[in-house]
MARLUM-191920 format. One record per atom (N, C-alpha, C): residue in three letters; x, y, z. Coordinates in steps of 0.05 Angstrom, whole numbers, plus 5000, padded with zeros to 4 digits. Last residue first. Layout:
<pts>
AlaXYZ...
</pts>
This chain:
<pts>
Pro582756535174Pro581456655150Pro578856515143Val583156655242Val583056445222Val581556555198Arg587457015281Arg585057035264Arg585256815243Gln589556815344Gln590256825316Gln587656835300Phe587256865393Phe590156915391Phe590956945362Gly582056735401Gly582556995389Gly585557055387Ser580156265421Ser581556435439Ser582156715428Ala577856035376Ala576156085399Ala577556285418Gln582055985340Gln579756145332Gln578056225357Gln585355645369Gln586355905361Gln583956085354Arg582055185372Arg582955325397Arg583855615390Leu581655055318Leu579255125333Leu579955275359Leu586954925306Leu585655145292Leu583155245308Gln587754475339Gln589354715342Gln588054965330Gln583954125318Gln583754215346Gln585354465350Leu586054055266Leu583454185270Leu583054285298Ser590853795278Ser590954055266Ser588354205269Asp588753325300Asp590453485316Asp590653775305Leu585953135255Leu584453215279Leu586153385297Ile590353005222Ile588353205213Ile586753305237Arg592752595252Arg594252855247Arg592253075238Gly588652205250Gly589652315276Gly591052585272Thr588352085196Thr586052215209Thr586952345236His593551845191His592652065175His590452225188Gln593751415228Gln595651645231Gln594751885215Asn587151245252Asn589551195237Asn591251445237Tyr584751245320Tyr584751355293Tyr587251265279Gly585051065372Gly583850895353Gly583751005325Gln583151525426Gln585051375410Gln583551215389Ala579051845443Ala581651885455Ala583851745439His574752135394His575651905408His578451955420Ser571552775407Ser572952585390Ser573652345407Ala568453405406Ala568453135417Ala569752945397Leu569454055422Leu569953855401Leu570253585414Val564254475449Val566654315451Val566954145426Val561054995482Val561554875456Val564254725457Asp556555035533Asp559455005528Asp559854855501Ile551355475542Ile552155225528Ile555155235524Ala548455765601Ala550255765578Ala550855485568Leu545255895643Leu544155715623Leu545955675599Glu548256265670Glu547556015684Glu546655805664Asp548456685633Asp550956535639Asp550356265653Gly543056875633Gly544256755609Gly546756585614Glu539957125669Glu540856865676Glu542256715653Ala538857595641Ala540257615666Ala541457345675Leu540157645573Leu538557515593Leu540157505619Arg539858135521Arg541357985542Arg539457875563Arg536058035462Arg536558185487Arg538058005507Phe534458135396Phe535957965415Phe536658135439Ala529058135352Ala530658295371Ala531958095391Leu526758115284Leu527757985308Leu529258185326Gly525258335235Gly523158275254Gly524058145279Pro529758025188Pro528058245197Pro525958145217Arg535957745203Arg533257685196Arg531457905206Arg541857575207Arg540657815195Arg537857735185Thr544857345265Thr542957285244Thr541657535233Thr547757455309Thr548757555284Thr546957495260Arg545357185350Arg544657465348Arg545857595322Leu547256675354Leu545056715335Leu544257015332Ser550856665395Ser551856685368Ser549656745348Ser548056575443Ser548656855435Ser549656875407Pro542656105438Pro545456165442Pro546156445430Val536056295462Val537856195442Val540756255449Leu529556245477Leu532156275491Leu534256135473Ala524056585447Ala525956365448Ala528456435464Ile517156725449Ile519856805455Ile521656555456Gly512056695397Gly513156645423Gly515956755425Gln509956885350Gln508656655362Gln509756585390Gly511757295317Gly510357365342Gly509157135356Ser514857195274Ser512057225268Ser510357275294Ala519757115297Ala519357375283Ala516357415277Val519056595316Val519256815335Val518657085321Leu518956315268Leu516556305286Leu516656545306Gly524056415250Gly521756505234Gly519256515251Leu527156165288Leu527256465286Leu524956575270Leu525855625276Leu525155745302Leu525056055301Val528055565226Val525155545229Val524255675255His533355625242His532255805222His529155805223His534355205276His534055475288His532955675268Asp531054605277Asp532554785259Asp532155075270Ala527554375313Ala530354305315Ala532154495298Pro522654795346Pro523654655322Pro526654595325Glu519754705409Glu521854845394Glu522754685370Val513254775430Val515254585420Val517254725402Leu512355235484Leu511755155456Leu513954965447Arg509855315550Arg511955235531Arg510855145504His508655815595His507355635576His509355575554Pro513855795647Pro512055925627Pro510455715611Asn516555805701Asn514855595690Asn512855705670Phe521255945746Phe520656005718Phe519055765706Gln523955985795Gln521055965794Gln519956045766His529255945797His528256215791His525256215788Arg529855405807Arg531055595826Arg529955875822Gly527555195761Gly526255165787Gly527255355808Phe531355345723Phe528555455721Phe527155425748Ile535555015740Ile535855315741Ile533055445740His533354515730His534254585757His534454885760Gln532654545675Gln530254525693Gln531054595721Cys537854545657Cys536254795655Cys533854785673His539154015668His540854235679His539254495679Asp535553745637Asp535353725666Asp536953945680Tyr537553895586Tyr534753955594Tyr534453945624Tyr542553675586Tyr542353965586Tyr539454045594Val541053125587Val542953235607Val542553545609Pro537653025542Pro536652995570Pro538453135591Asn536353265486Asn538853285502Asn538053265532Arg531653075464Arg533753175446Arg536453205461Arg528152935503Arg529552715489Arg531752815471Arg525753415520Arg527853295536Arg529453085520Glu524953925470Glu523953685484Glu526353545498Phe526054645479Phe526454385466Phe525454155483Trp521555185475Trp523555035490Trp523654755478Phe518755835470Phe519655585456Phe521855455472Val513856105511Val516756075506Val517255815492Pro509056595521Pro509556325511Pro512556315502Glu509956985582Glu509856965553Glu510156675544Gly510957055635Gly508157055627Gly507757025597Ala516457065640Ala514956825650Ala512056825641Ile519757465627Ile518457335605Ile516757095614Ala521557645676Ala520257845658Ala518857705635Gln524057205699Gln521457295710Gln520057485691Leu528657185668Leu526756975666Leu523957055677Ser529857855641Ser530257635661Ser528257415656Leu533258285595Leu530858155606Leu531757945626Gln535558915573Gln536158655585Gln533558545597Arg533259345546Arg535959255538Arg536658985550Lys526559375522Lys528459355544Lys531159255534Arg523459335478Arg524359605484Arg526459605507Ala521458835475Ala523858885459Ala524959165464Leu516758795502Leu519158745517Leu521758805502Pro512958885460Pro513459095480Pro516059055496His515058665395His514058595422His514758815442Ser517358755347Ser514958915353Ser513858855381Ser521258395343Ser522058665347Ser519758845354Ala520257795378Ala519557955356Ala520258255362Leu526157535412Leu523257595410Leu522757765385Cys530657185450Cys530057265423Cys526957305421Ala535257235502Ala532357235495Ala532057335467Met540956805504Met539757065502Met536757035497Leu545956435539Leu543356445525Leu542356735525Pro553056405524Pro550756475542Pro548256485526Glu557455955504Glu555256115492Glu553056165512Arg564455885503Arg562055875518Arg559956055506His568955455465His568055705476His565355675490Leu571954935471Leu572355135450Leu571555415460Pro574854355500Pro573254595503Pro573954805482Thr574753715479Thr576553955476Thr574754205478Ile574253075503Ile572853335500Ile574853555500Gln573652405483Gln575552625490Gln574152895484Leu568651975511Leu569752125489Leu571752335500Asp565851645544Asp568751665548Asp570051805525Gly559852025547Gly561151765552Gly564151805557Thr556852475541Thr559052435522Thr560552175527Met551052805547Met552152545555Met554252475534Ala552153505560Ala551053285544Ala552353025553Pro552354205572Pro552353935582Pro550953735563Thr554854255504Thr554654115529Thr553554315550Gly554454165434Gly553854335457Gly553654165482Ile559753975388Ile557153945402Ile556854155424Ile562853755334Ile562654005350Ile559854005362Ala566053135327Ala563653285326Ala563853535344Ala569452625288Ala569352825309Ala566752985306Asp568152205255Asp570852225266Asp571052415289Leu562351775254Leu563652045252Leu566452025264Arg560951265262Arg559951385238Arg560951675234Gly562251005309Gly564251005288Gly563251125262His558951035352His558550805334His560350815310Leu560351515375Leu560951265390Leu560651015372Leu558251855335Leu561151845341Leu561951595355Asn552851765339Asn554151695314Asn557151685318Arg552051965392Arg551451685386Arg552851595360Val553552505385Val555052335403Val554552035397Leu549452655350Leu552252665341Leu554052485359Gln544952605382Gln545252435358Gln548152425349Thr546153015420Thr545752735428Thr546052545405Ser546353475387Ser548653385402Ser548453085410Gly543053415323Gly543153485351Gly545453355365Gln546753525261Gln544853375278Gln545053495306Arg549753545201Arg548453715220Arg546253555235Leu555953345179Leu553253245185Leu552053425207Val560553435128Val559353555152Val556553445155Asp566553215102Asp563653165102Asp562453255128Leu572253405068Leu570653445092Leu567753395087Arg578053115047Arg575253175039Arg573553175064Val584753285040Val582553225059Val579853305047His588653475008His587953195005His585653105023Pro589753995023Pro588053955000Pro587253664996Met590754305075Met590854015071Met588953935048Arg590354855068Arg592654745083Arg592954445079Thr585654925037Thr588255065031Thr590554925043Ala581854605060Ala582354575031Ala584954705023Leu581754815112Leu582754535107Leu583454495078Val579555315099Val582155295111Val583355015107Pro574455185078Pro576455305061Pro579255295073Lys572154915126Lys572454775100Lys574554915082Ile572355295168Ile573755035170Ile574254915143Trp569255755166Trp572055775157Trp573355505155Ala564455665190Ala564455655160Ala567355655150Phe563355715242Phe565155495235Phe565355465204Gln559756115246Gln562256155260Gln564255935255Ala555255925219Ala557056115205Ala559656155219Ala552055615250Ala554155475234Ala556055675221Asp550455765315Asp550455875288Asp552755745272Ile548055195351Ile549655435348Ile549755515319Val544754755341Val544054945362Val545555205360Pro546454385305Pro544954615294Pro544154815315Thr552954115311Thr550354155323Thr548954405311Leu556453725267Leu556154005276Leu553254035286Gly561553235253Gly558853305261Gly558653595271Leu565553025200Leu565253205223Leu562353265228Arg569852605172Arg567052625178Arg566652785203Leu574552635123Leu574052715151Leu571152765155Leu578052235081Leu575452335087Leu575252385117Val583752345043Val582752265069Val580052395073Pro588152134992Pro585652274999Pro584552165025Arg595152115009Arg592651975002Arg590252145009Pro600352514984Pro598452465005Pro595952324995Ala605052154942Ala603252384946Ala601352314969Asn607651684934Asn608851864953Asn607052104959Asp604451444895Asp604651314921Asp605851504942Ser605351774852Ser602751774864Ser602751644891Ile610651644842Ile610051924850Ile607351924863Ala609851114828Ala611551174851Ala610951454861Arg606751164782Arg605551034806Arg607151094831Arg610451404749Arg607951544756Arg606751424781Asn614150984746Asn614951244758Asn612551404767Met611250604720Met612150544747Met612950804761Ala610550864671Ala608150804687Ala608950744716Arg615850864655Arg614451124660Arg612051074677Gln616650324650Gln618250464670Gln616850734676Gly613250194607Gly612750084634Gly614250224656Gly615850484567Gly613050554575Gly612450444603Ala620650204566Ala620650484574Ala617850574583His618649704550His620049734576His620050014585Asn616649834500Asn614849734521Asn616049764549Asn621449974476Asn619350174479Asn617350094501Gly623949484478Gly625149714492Gly623049924497Ser620749184445Ser620849114473Ser621949344490Thr621849454398Thr619149454409Thr619149394438His627249314395His626449604396His623649634408Gln626848764392Gln628148884415Gln627449174418Arg624248714343Arg622848624367Arg624148744392Gly628148934311Gly625549064312Gly624048984338Ser632048554320Ser632548834327Ser629948984330Ala629548114298Ala630148114327Ala630548404337Arg629448274246Arg626948224260Arg627348244290Lys634848314237Lys633148554234Lys630548524249Asp636447794248Asp637448014265Asp635748254263Gly633847524207Gly632947484234Gly633947694253Ser636847704166Ser634047774166Ser632947744194Ala641647474182Ala641447764180Ala638547854181His640046934181His640847054207His640647354206Asn639146854128Asn636946834146Asn637546964173Ser644346934112Ser642247114103Ser639847104121Thr646746514139Thr647646784145Thr645446994137Ser644246094116Ser643746134144Ser644546414152Ala646346154067Ala643446174071Ala642746234100Pro651746084079Pro650746344069Pro647746374073Asn655045814130Asn652545754115Asn651346014106Asn658845894168Asn659645754143Asn657245694126Ala656046174210Ala658346294197Ala659046164170Phe652045974241Phe651246104216Phe653646194200Ala654545774286Ala653045584270Ala652245704243His656346214314His658246054298His656745854280Lys652146424345Lys652746544319Lys654646384302Gly649745824379Gly649846114375Gly650546194347Gly651545174364Gly651345374385Gly651645654375Ser651044754334Ser653744874335Ser653745104355Pro645544604341Pro647744414347Pro650444554350His641245064377His642644994352His645044814358Asn638745234423Asn638644954418Asn640044874392Ser639245784424Ser640745644444Ser640745344439Ala635645924383Ala638545984381Ala640145814401Ser630745764403Ser631745654378Ser634745694376Ala630146094449Ala630245794452Ala631445664428His629746594427His632046524443His632346224448His624846534399His627246594385His629746514402Ala621146434441Ala621646234421Ala624246284406Asn621346924469Asn622246684482Asn622846464462Ser619147254430Ser621847304439Ser622947054453Ala613947044427Ala615747044403Ala618647074412Arg611847144479Arg612146874470Arg614046854446Gly611947704479Gly613547564499Gly613947274490Ala608247814439Ala611047904436Ala612847754455Ala603647604463Ala604647484439Ala607547564434Ala602647944508Ala603447664513Ala604647534488Pro605548594509Pro603548404500Pro604448124503Pro608448844571Pro608648784543Pro606448584535Ser605149344613Ser606249074610Ser606349004581Gly602549824619Gly605449834611Gly606649554608Pro598049624670Pro598849824650Pro601849814645Ala596948914673Ala597649164685Ala598549364665Pro591348584643Pro594248634645Pro594748904658His586048314683His586948494662His589848544665Gly584548014727Gly585447874704Gly586348054681Ser578448284757Ser581248194758Ser581948054732Pro574448864743Pro574848574744Pro577748494743Ala574449424788Ala574949324761Ala575449024763Asp569249464837Asp571949464829Asp572249354800Ser563249864834Ser564549604835Ser567449634826Gly561050394878Gly561550274852Gly563050014855Ala557950944908Ala558550664910Ala558950544882Gly556351464906Gly559051404898Gly559851114900Ser551751394959Ser552751554937Ser555651484931Phe550051145005Phe550250984980Phe551351144957His550351535044His551551275049His552051125023Gln547451955024Gln550251995027Gln551651725031Leu542351725026Leu543451795000Leu546451825002Met541751665082Met541751435065Met543051495038Thr541952205098Thr543952015108Thr544051775090Asp537352405073Asp539952505066Asp542152315074Met533452105101Met533752065072Met536452165063His534152305152His534552025147His535051965118Gln532552835142Gln535352775150Gln536052485146Leu527252765132Leu528952865111Leu531852815117Gln525652595184Gln525252425161Gln527052505137Gln526853055213Gln528252805219Gln528052615196Leu523253425192Leu526053475189Leu527653215194Ala518453175211Ala519053205182Ala521953245176Met519053235266Met518852965254Met519452975224Pro519053795272Pro521553635279Pro521453355268Leu513653895249Leu516154005238Leu518553845247Leu509153715277Leu510153565254Leu512953645245Arg508354095316Arg509053815324Arg510253665301Ala507154535285Ala509454545302Ala510354265311Gly502354345262Gly504654405245Gly507254415261Ala499054335307Ala499754085294Ala502154115275Glu498754875318Glu500054695338Glu500754435325Thr500655205256Thr498755125277Thr500154955297Leu504855725234Leu504455445240Leu502255405260Thr502356235189Thr503656155214Thr503055855219Val503156675133Val502256425145Val503656375171Pro505357165117Pro502557125114Pro501456855123Tyr509657575138Tyr509457285142Tyr506457215141Ala508858115125Ala511357985118Ala511257685120Pro502158205098Pro504158215118Pro506758065110Gly499358055047Gly500458325052Gly502558325074Ala493457675056Ala495857735040Ala496758015047Pro491357415119Pro490857585095Pro493457665082Cys493856755134Cys493357035142Cys492657195116Arg492656095149Arg492956295128Arg492156565137Glu496155675189Glu493855865189Glu494456075169Phe497955005174Phe498455295173Phe495855445176Leu495854505179Leu498554545188Leu499354835189Pro489754185195Pro491154405183Pro493854445195Thr489053465188Thr489153705205Thr490553935190Gly489752985162Gly487253045174Gly487153285192Leu493952815132Leu494252805161Leu491752875176Ala491852895081Ala492852625088Ala493152605119Asp490753445082Asp488553245079Asp489352975088Glu495953645085Glu494053695107Glu491653505106Leu497953465036Leu499153375061Leu497253415084Ile494653755001Ile494553455000Ile495753345026Arg496254275014Arg493454185019Arg493253885020Ile501454254996Ile500954305025Ile498154215032Gln500654194942Gln501953974957Gln501554004987Arg498054684930Arg496654424925Arg497954204941Ser501955064941Ser499455064956Ser498054794954Leu505754914901Leu506454904930Leu503954884947Pro502855004854Pro503754734861Pro504454704890Pro502055594861Pro499855394860Pro500755114866Gln507355854859Gln505855824884Gln503555614883Ser512455504822Ser510455714826Ser508855654851Ile519255344842Ile516655274831Ile514755514834Phe523955364871Phe524055394842Phe521455284829Leu524155394925Leu523655124914Leu523755124883Arg524555934933Arg526755764943Arg526555484930Glu519656094913Glu522056184900Glu524456004908Ala516155864951Ala516055774923Ala518655854908Ala517556164995Ala518055884996Ala518055774967Arg515856674979Arg518756624984Arg519356324984Arg510256574975Arg511856674953Arg514756614956Phe508656395026Phe508456215002Phe510156314979Asn511856425086Asn510956595064Asn510956425038Leu515056185123Leu512356275131Leu511256475110Glu520155955119Glu519656215106Glu517056345116Glu519555485148Glu521755665153Glu521155945143Ala515055245128Ala515155295156Ala517455485164Leu516655185075Leu514555375081Leu514555445111Val520454785083Val521255035072Val519255255078Cys517154375103Cys519354485120Cys520354755109Phe513654275060Phe512554365086Phe514754495103Tyr517054085021Tyr515654335016Tyr514654445043His518553605047His520553805040His519254085036Leu513753345049Leu515053415074Leu517153625069Gln512853274994Gln510953435010Gln512253525037Arg517152944982Arg516953204969Arg515053384986Leu515952485010Leu518152645019Leu518152925007Thr508752405019Thr511252375004Thr513452555016Val503552035046Val505252265049Val507852215035Pro501051545041Pro499551785032Pro501152045033Tyr504651005013Tyr504351185035Tyr502851435025Pro501450434981Pro503150674980Pro502550865004Met501749765000Met500050005000Met501850255000
</pts>
């Protein structure tokens, strides 16, 4: 039985949930608005509930997510991530060349057999070698002709030998060149990815043999993939359950209050948990990071902070879109304040340091091959330099 919901519909839904505007979402998807509207309607009919509230045309964000839409969003993003992971896993898979083919530069088998036959005939002559032809003109003529043919064969063999030598030289040079190395790096979407955008170009310049694959997932998922050998290292937010992984501290991200710029509280320069306690607040579900969730719950309890909570989308771009539309206030890492999105205001939070996220590089303490180990050592050094500000990383 075919599924009533398609990945295309989920993809369209996620883009619209981020843009909250049919026109901009359609432009991002390179389609016109009617097909987008039609697929969203089909998705809503399949699920039996509206996912968006349509607002009159004209405002900057003419649609908003319903409660059902907010619940669907993290699940839809997860399904799309699973599909991306599957495609990455099987992309580039190919079969090896069949065995039994001659090596490049090797002489043809027929030439080898002819040369062997000639030498065998000469060595088996009763008088032995060239003296057998000295008193026999016919033999001498045949020998001369044979010499020419042999010379031709030797010349051909020499060319083959030279070609084989050149191939061997090329292989030797190739063997001495750095082998291509795949570095699988995880990056949590909780923090602004722009602050780590320098990693790929810097590695490409300093270590061109390294191919970097970046996986964007929550910290808990990244740790799980790291422990199961599906990643080489991951930049995550802590507190988090990291097991016996090696942790390299990078920097600290205090939380800030993010709210619509039209909100009355946006007029204040600093807010507190008590100041926003009466507002709907986006907050993540415990399963996404139980350790950090419990850590924050302890702080919330100490400050008697218990607002009405909204389900926080896993993608911070979607979250910021919801905040800008006035649906609630979010507590976000301070790096997101550099986001250039209209309709947002970022304000310092009095308890921001208590709720801070420590950004770290998680990796295995041992078990890497020498190539990956050296690359990770260099990456750790670059990350420390960038975090400390001792050296500007281009």
